[in-house]
C-alpha positions, 0 to 999 in steps of 0.5 A: 769413711764418710757417715754418708758411706756407712750408712749405705754400706749398713743398710746393705749389709742389713738387706743382706742378712736380713732373711740369714738364720745362721751367721759362723764368724769366721778367724782366718789368720792362721789359714795360708792361700792354699788353706784358705782358697780351699775353705771358700771353694769347698763353702761356695759348692755348699751354696754358703756365702762368704763375707769379709766385713769391717768387725765394727760393721758387722757387729752394728749390722747384728746388733741392728738385726737383733743379735746380741753381740757386744763391742768386747767380742773377741768373736769380732778379733782381727781377721774376721769372715761371715759364712751364712747362707745355706738353706 
Protein backbone atom coordinates (compact mmCIF):
# COMPACT_ATOMS: atom_id res chain seq x y z
CA UNK A 1 0.00 0.00 0.00
CA UNK A 2 1.44 3.38 -0.94
CA UNK A 3 2.22 5.87 1.79
CA UNK A 4 -0.26 8.35 0.30
CA UNK A 5 -3.12 5.82 0.38
CA UNK A 6 -2.18 4.74 3.90
CA UNK A 7 -2.17 8.37 5.10
CA UNK A 8 -5.60 8.92 3.51
CA UNK A 9 -6.97 5.84 5.28
CA UNK A 10 -5.47 6.94 8.61
CA UNK A 11 -7.02 10.41 8.23
CA UNK A 12 -10.44 8.90 7.43
CA UNK A 13 -10.25 6.54 10.42
CA UNK A 14 -9.19 9.37 12.75
CA UNK A 15 -12.19 11.36 11.56
CA UNK A 16 -14.51 8.36 12.03
CA UNK A 17 -13.14 7.35 15.45
CA UNK A 18 -12.21 10.83 16.72
CA UNK A 19 -15.40 11.42 18.68
CA UNK A 20 -15.82 7.82 19.81
CA UNK A 21 -15.26 7.30 23.51
CA UNK A 22 -15.43 3.51 23.76
CA UNK A 23 -14.24 0.68 21.53
CA UNK A 24 -14.46 -3.06 21.75
CA UNK A 25 -11.80 -5.04 19.93
CA UNK A 26 -13.10 -8.46 18.93
CA UNK A 27 -11.69 -11.51 17.24
CA UNK A 28 -14.06 -13.25 14.87
CA UNK A 29 -11.74 -16.08 13.88
CA UNK A 30 -13.85 -18.81 15.50
CA UNK A 31 -17.26 -17.59 14.34
CA UNK A 32 -18.96 -19.40 11.49
CA UNK A 33 -20.82 -17.37 8.86
CA UNK A 34 -24.19 -17.74 10.57
CA UNK A 35 -22.90 -16.57 13.96
CA UNK A 36 -20.98 -13.74 12.32
CA UNK A 37 -24.12 -12.58 10.51
CA UNK A 38 -26.22 -12.81 13.68
CA UNK A 39 -23.65 -10.78 15.63
CA UNK A 40 -23.54 -8.08 12.96
CA UNK A 41 -27.34 -7.89 12.72
CA UNK A 42 -27.78 -7.71 16.48
CA UNK A 43 -25.20 -4.94 16.87
CA UNK A 44 -26.56 -2.99 13.89
CA UNK A 45 -30.01 -2.92 15.55
CA UNK A 46 -28.36 -1.29 18.58
CA UNK A 47 -26.65 1.33 16.38
CA UNK A 48 -23.23 -0.20 17.01
CA UNK A 49 -20.91 -0.04 14.04
CA UNK A 50 -18.39 -2.71 13.15
CA UNK A 51 -15.25 -1.97 11.25
CA UNK A 52 -12.63 -4.39 9.96
CA UNK A 53 -9.37 -2.47 9.77
CA UNK A 54 -5.85 -3.60 9.01
CA UNK A 55 -4.23 -4.17 12.42
CA UNK A 56 -1.29 -1.84 11.83
CA UNK A 57 -3.61 1.00 10.75
CA UNK A 58 -5.93 0.43 13.71
CA UNK A 59 -3.01 0.55 16.16
CA UNK A 60 -1.64 3.73 14.55
CA UNK A 61 -5.00 5.51 14.65
CA UNK A 62 -5.79 4.48 18.23
CA UNK A 63 -2.31 5.53 19.44
CA UNK A 64 -2.72 8.87 17.64
CA UNK A 65 -6.06 9.29 19.43
CA UNK A 66 -4.32 8.86 22.79
CA UNK A 67 -4.88 5.17 23.57
CA UNK A 68 -2.02 3.01 24.79
CA UNK A 69 -1.83 0.21 22.23
CA UNK A 70 1.53 -1.50 21.88
CA UNK A 71 2.80 -3.26 18.79
CA UNK A 72 2.87 -6.53 20.76
CA UNK A 73 -0.72 -6.17 21.98
CA UNK A 74 -2.57 -9.49 21.69
CA UNK A 75 -5.73 -7.51 20.92
CA UNK A 76 -4.56 -7.04 17.35
CA UNK A 77 -3.54 -10.57 16.42
CA UNK A 78 -5.33 -12.27 13.56
CA UNK A 79 -8.56 -10.92 12.11
CA UNK A 80 -10.01 -8.25 14.37
CA UNK A 81 -13.05 -6.01 14.32
CA UNK A 82 -13.57 -2.72 16.11
CA UNK A 83 -17.08 -2.23 17.49
CA UNK A 84 -18.09 1.32 18.41
CA UNK A 85 -20.76 3.96 18.23
CA UNK A 86 -23.60 3.20 20.64
CA UNK A 87 -24.63 6.07 22.86
